N, C-alpha and C positions, 0 to 999 in steps of 0.2 A: 658421832662419825659411823656408828653401827647402822643409823638409821638411814643415812646417806646411802652406805653401802648397800642395804636391803632395798631401797627406792631403785638404784640402778640396776640390781639384778631382777627385781620384780620387772622393771621395764624391759630388759632383755628377755626374759621369759614371755612377756606379753608380746612383744614384735615376733618372737619365734613362733608361738602358737597361733597368733594371729595370720602369719605368712603362711604356715601349714595348712590352717583352716581354709584360707582362701584359695589356695593352691588345689585341695581336695573339693571344694565347692565347684571350683571352675573345671576341673579336670573331668569329672563324672559328666555333666551335660555335653561339653565339648568333645570329650573323647567318643561317647555315646553317639552324638550327632555326626561326627567325621565317618566313625565306622558304619552307621547305618546309612549314610548318604554315599559311600564308595560302595558299599555292597548293593543298594539298589542301583547305582549307575552300572555296575558291573554286570547286574540282572538284565537291565534293559537292554545293554550293549549285546549280550549273549542273544537275547529273544530277536533284536533286530537282525544280528548275523543268521541265526537259524531261519526266519521268516525270509531273508533275502536269498537263502540257498534253496529254500523251497520254491522259489520262483522260477528258478534256473531252468527248468524243464519247459515251462510254458514259454518263457524267453526265447530259449533257443529253438523251439518249435515255431514259434510266431515272432520273430525277430523285429518285424516292421508294424506288427498289429497287435501285438501283446498287451498294449496299454488300453486296448477297446474290450478286451475279454474281462469285463469287470466282474462278472460273476464267478468266473474259475479264479480269477485273482483274489476275490474277497473270501471264497471258499477256503482256499488254501490259507489266508492269513488267520481265519478264524479256528481252523483245525488242527494244522498241520505245521510243524511236527510237535509244537508245545502250545498247549491251552492258554489263552489270555487271562491274566488275574488282575482284573480291575486297571488295565492300560488301555490305551487308545492308540490304533496304528494306522498311520497313513502311507501311501505309497505316491512317490512322485516320479514323473519322468524326467528325462534329461534337460527338458526346457522348466522345470520345476512347476509343472501343471500337475494338479491332483489326479489321480488315477481312481483310486478308491480309499476307503477307509473303513474301520470296523472297531467295534468295541465302545465305550462310554466316553463321552467328551470329558475333558479334564477342565474343570474351573478352577480358579485361584492359582497358587503358586505351584508350579510342577517342574518335572525335571524330563528332558528328552534325549535320547540316543539314536544315532543313525548308523545304517550301514548301506554301502552302494550295492545297486543291482548290476549284474555283469552278463554280457552276451559274449561269452568266451573270455576274451581279456578287455572288452570295451564296457566302459560304464555306460549304462543306459537310464539309470535311474537311482533311486535311493528307497530304503525303507527307514520310517522314524516311528519310534516306539515312546510313547508319553505316558508318565505316572504322577500321580498327586503325590506332594510332599507333605500333605496335612497330617496323615498318621505319622509320619517321622517327626513333624513338629510338636506334636501333642506329647508323644514319648519324650522327646527333650525337654518340654517343659515339666513333665513328672519325674525325670532325672534330675532337673534343676532344683525342684523341690526336696528330692531326695538328697542331693548334694548339700544342700543348704542345712538340712537336719544333721547330717554327718559332718558337715564342717562346724556346726554348733556344738556337737557332741565332743570332737576332737578338740576344740578351743576349751572347753571346759575341763577336758582331762588334762589338757598339756599346760593350761593357765592356772587353773584355780586350785587343783589338786597340789602341784609343786608350790605355788605360792602360799597355801597354807600351812604345807611342811616347812617350807623356809621359816615362815614368821614365827612356828613353833620353835624351831631350832635356834633362831636368833634370840628369840625371848629367853630360852634356856640358856644361852651362851651370856646373854646381857646380864642376867641373874647371876650366873657363876662369876662374871667379870665384876660386879658390884660386890658380891662376897669376898673375892681375892682383894679388891681395893679395900675394902673396909678392914681386911684382917691386914693388910700391910701398913695402913695408917693406923693399927692398934699395936703393932710390935714395937719393942723396945730399942730397935736398931734402926739407922738410917739405911733405906733401900733406893737404890737407883737403877731403871732400867734403860739401857742405850741400844741403839742400833749397831750394824758392824762398823760404822764410821765413828762410833763415838758420841752421836747426838743422843742429848737425852731425851727419851720419850715419854718417862713417867718418874716420879719420886714422892716418896711419903712425906708427911708432916715433920717427922724428925730429921729428913733430910735437907728440907727447905729449911729448918731452924739451923741447922749446922752450915749450910751452905748459900742459903739466900732465897728468895720467895719464888723467883722467875728463874726455873731451872730448866722447864722444858724447850727445847730447841737450843739449848746451848751445848758445846763440846765438853763432855765430862773432863777430859784430859786438862783443860785449862781451869778448872776448879779444884781438882785434886792434886795438891802439892805435898808430897810423901818425903819425909827427910828421916834420917837415921837419928835416933836419940843420943848416941853416944858421940857420933862424929859431926852432926849437923848437916851432913852432905845430902842432896837430893837423892833419891832411889826411885828405881822404876816403879810405877804404881802397878798393882794387880790389873787394873783396868787396861793399860796400854800393852801388858805383858800378855793378856789373854787374846787381845786384839792382833797383836803381832804372831801369836803363836798358833791361834785358833784352839787353845786348850783351856782346861781350868786352872787358875792360877791363885796365889794367894800371896799375902804379905807377910814378913816377919814380925815378931812380937816387939821388937825395938823401934817400930816406926811411930812417926809423930805426923798426924795430918794437919797441915796449915792451910787456912782457908784465904782466900782474897780479900777477906777483912782482918787478915793478921790473926785470928783466932786459932789456937792450938788445941787439938784433941789427942793426948796420948794414948796408945794402944792399950786396950786391956784383955785382948784375946785375938785370935786369928782372923784375918778379913779373908773372906771368900770371894771370888768373882768367877761365874761359869759363863762359857759361850755356848749358846744353844741355838742352833739353825740361825746362826749370825745375828741374834739378839744376845746382849750381855746382860746378866742380872749381878747386880754388884750390892752386896750387903757390907755395910761400914758397921765395925764395932770399936767405938772410939768413945772414951769418957773424958 
């Protein structure tokens, strides 16, 4: 029984440790990737907005021909008001024709953000800023490796250390249980252990000799028939009294135990029955 319970608890600990390690291993790269992506997106949108505002003076002064002033437009894109940082900027007119571009062209996976160009309140074009996602992807891969290492460490700590402690404690409890059973088997009194409903959970050898071999699972009250020696009338057993009142109970010295096989065991001393945590311990002193 203890092995089955240990296996169930081990499986529960393993599942818990595995779930936490997986969450940790995935959260680190995903969190880093999402935060990095949104930060880069915000940075590109900010630069596109700044570059678009920087073009407002030339657009206002040359509302119909600003798209032909490529040198002035390109110079403003390259220098004002924020410098480029490995981005590629393109300017398009209202008909989506490329006016000018600056910076290094982006190959591979990239992200781009645009901001409209205004001539007072009229949209006359847009500025698009592109950046490569290669650096972000490399950092996500490194964070994935780090997350895998951390998840493995967490799995080891949450799984192996508690399981080893559980196995050690279970072994100690099993040894104590075996010692207790050997002690109960060696005593000169019949001992019966029942649950709160009176169902027999354990009985030692002498109890089996007095009441029968197959006691576990039976209701103790159906096996224990206590009578008064003087009157021969049935009296309430200590078991029933303890279960009914929820306190320690005992029979008097004038009792006789009569089994289902009609064997009679006169009392030679007091019989004690105690109720502890809804489990009864019945010790029979009959000769």
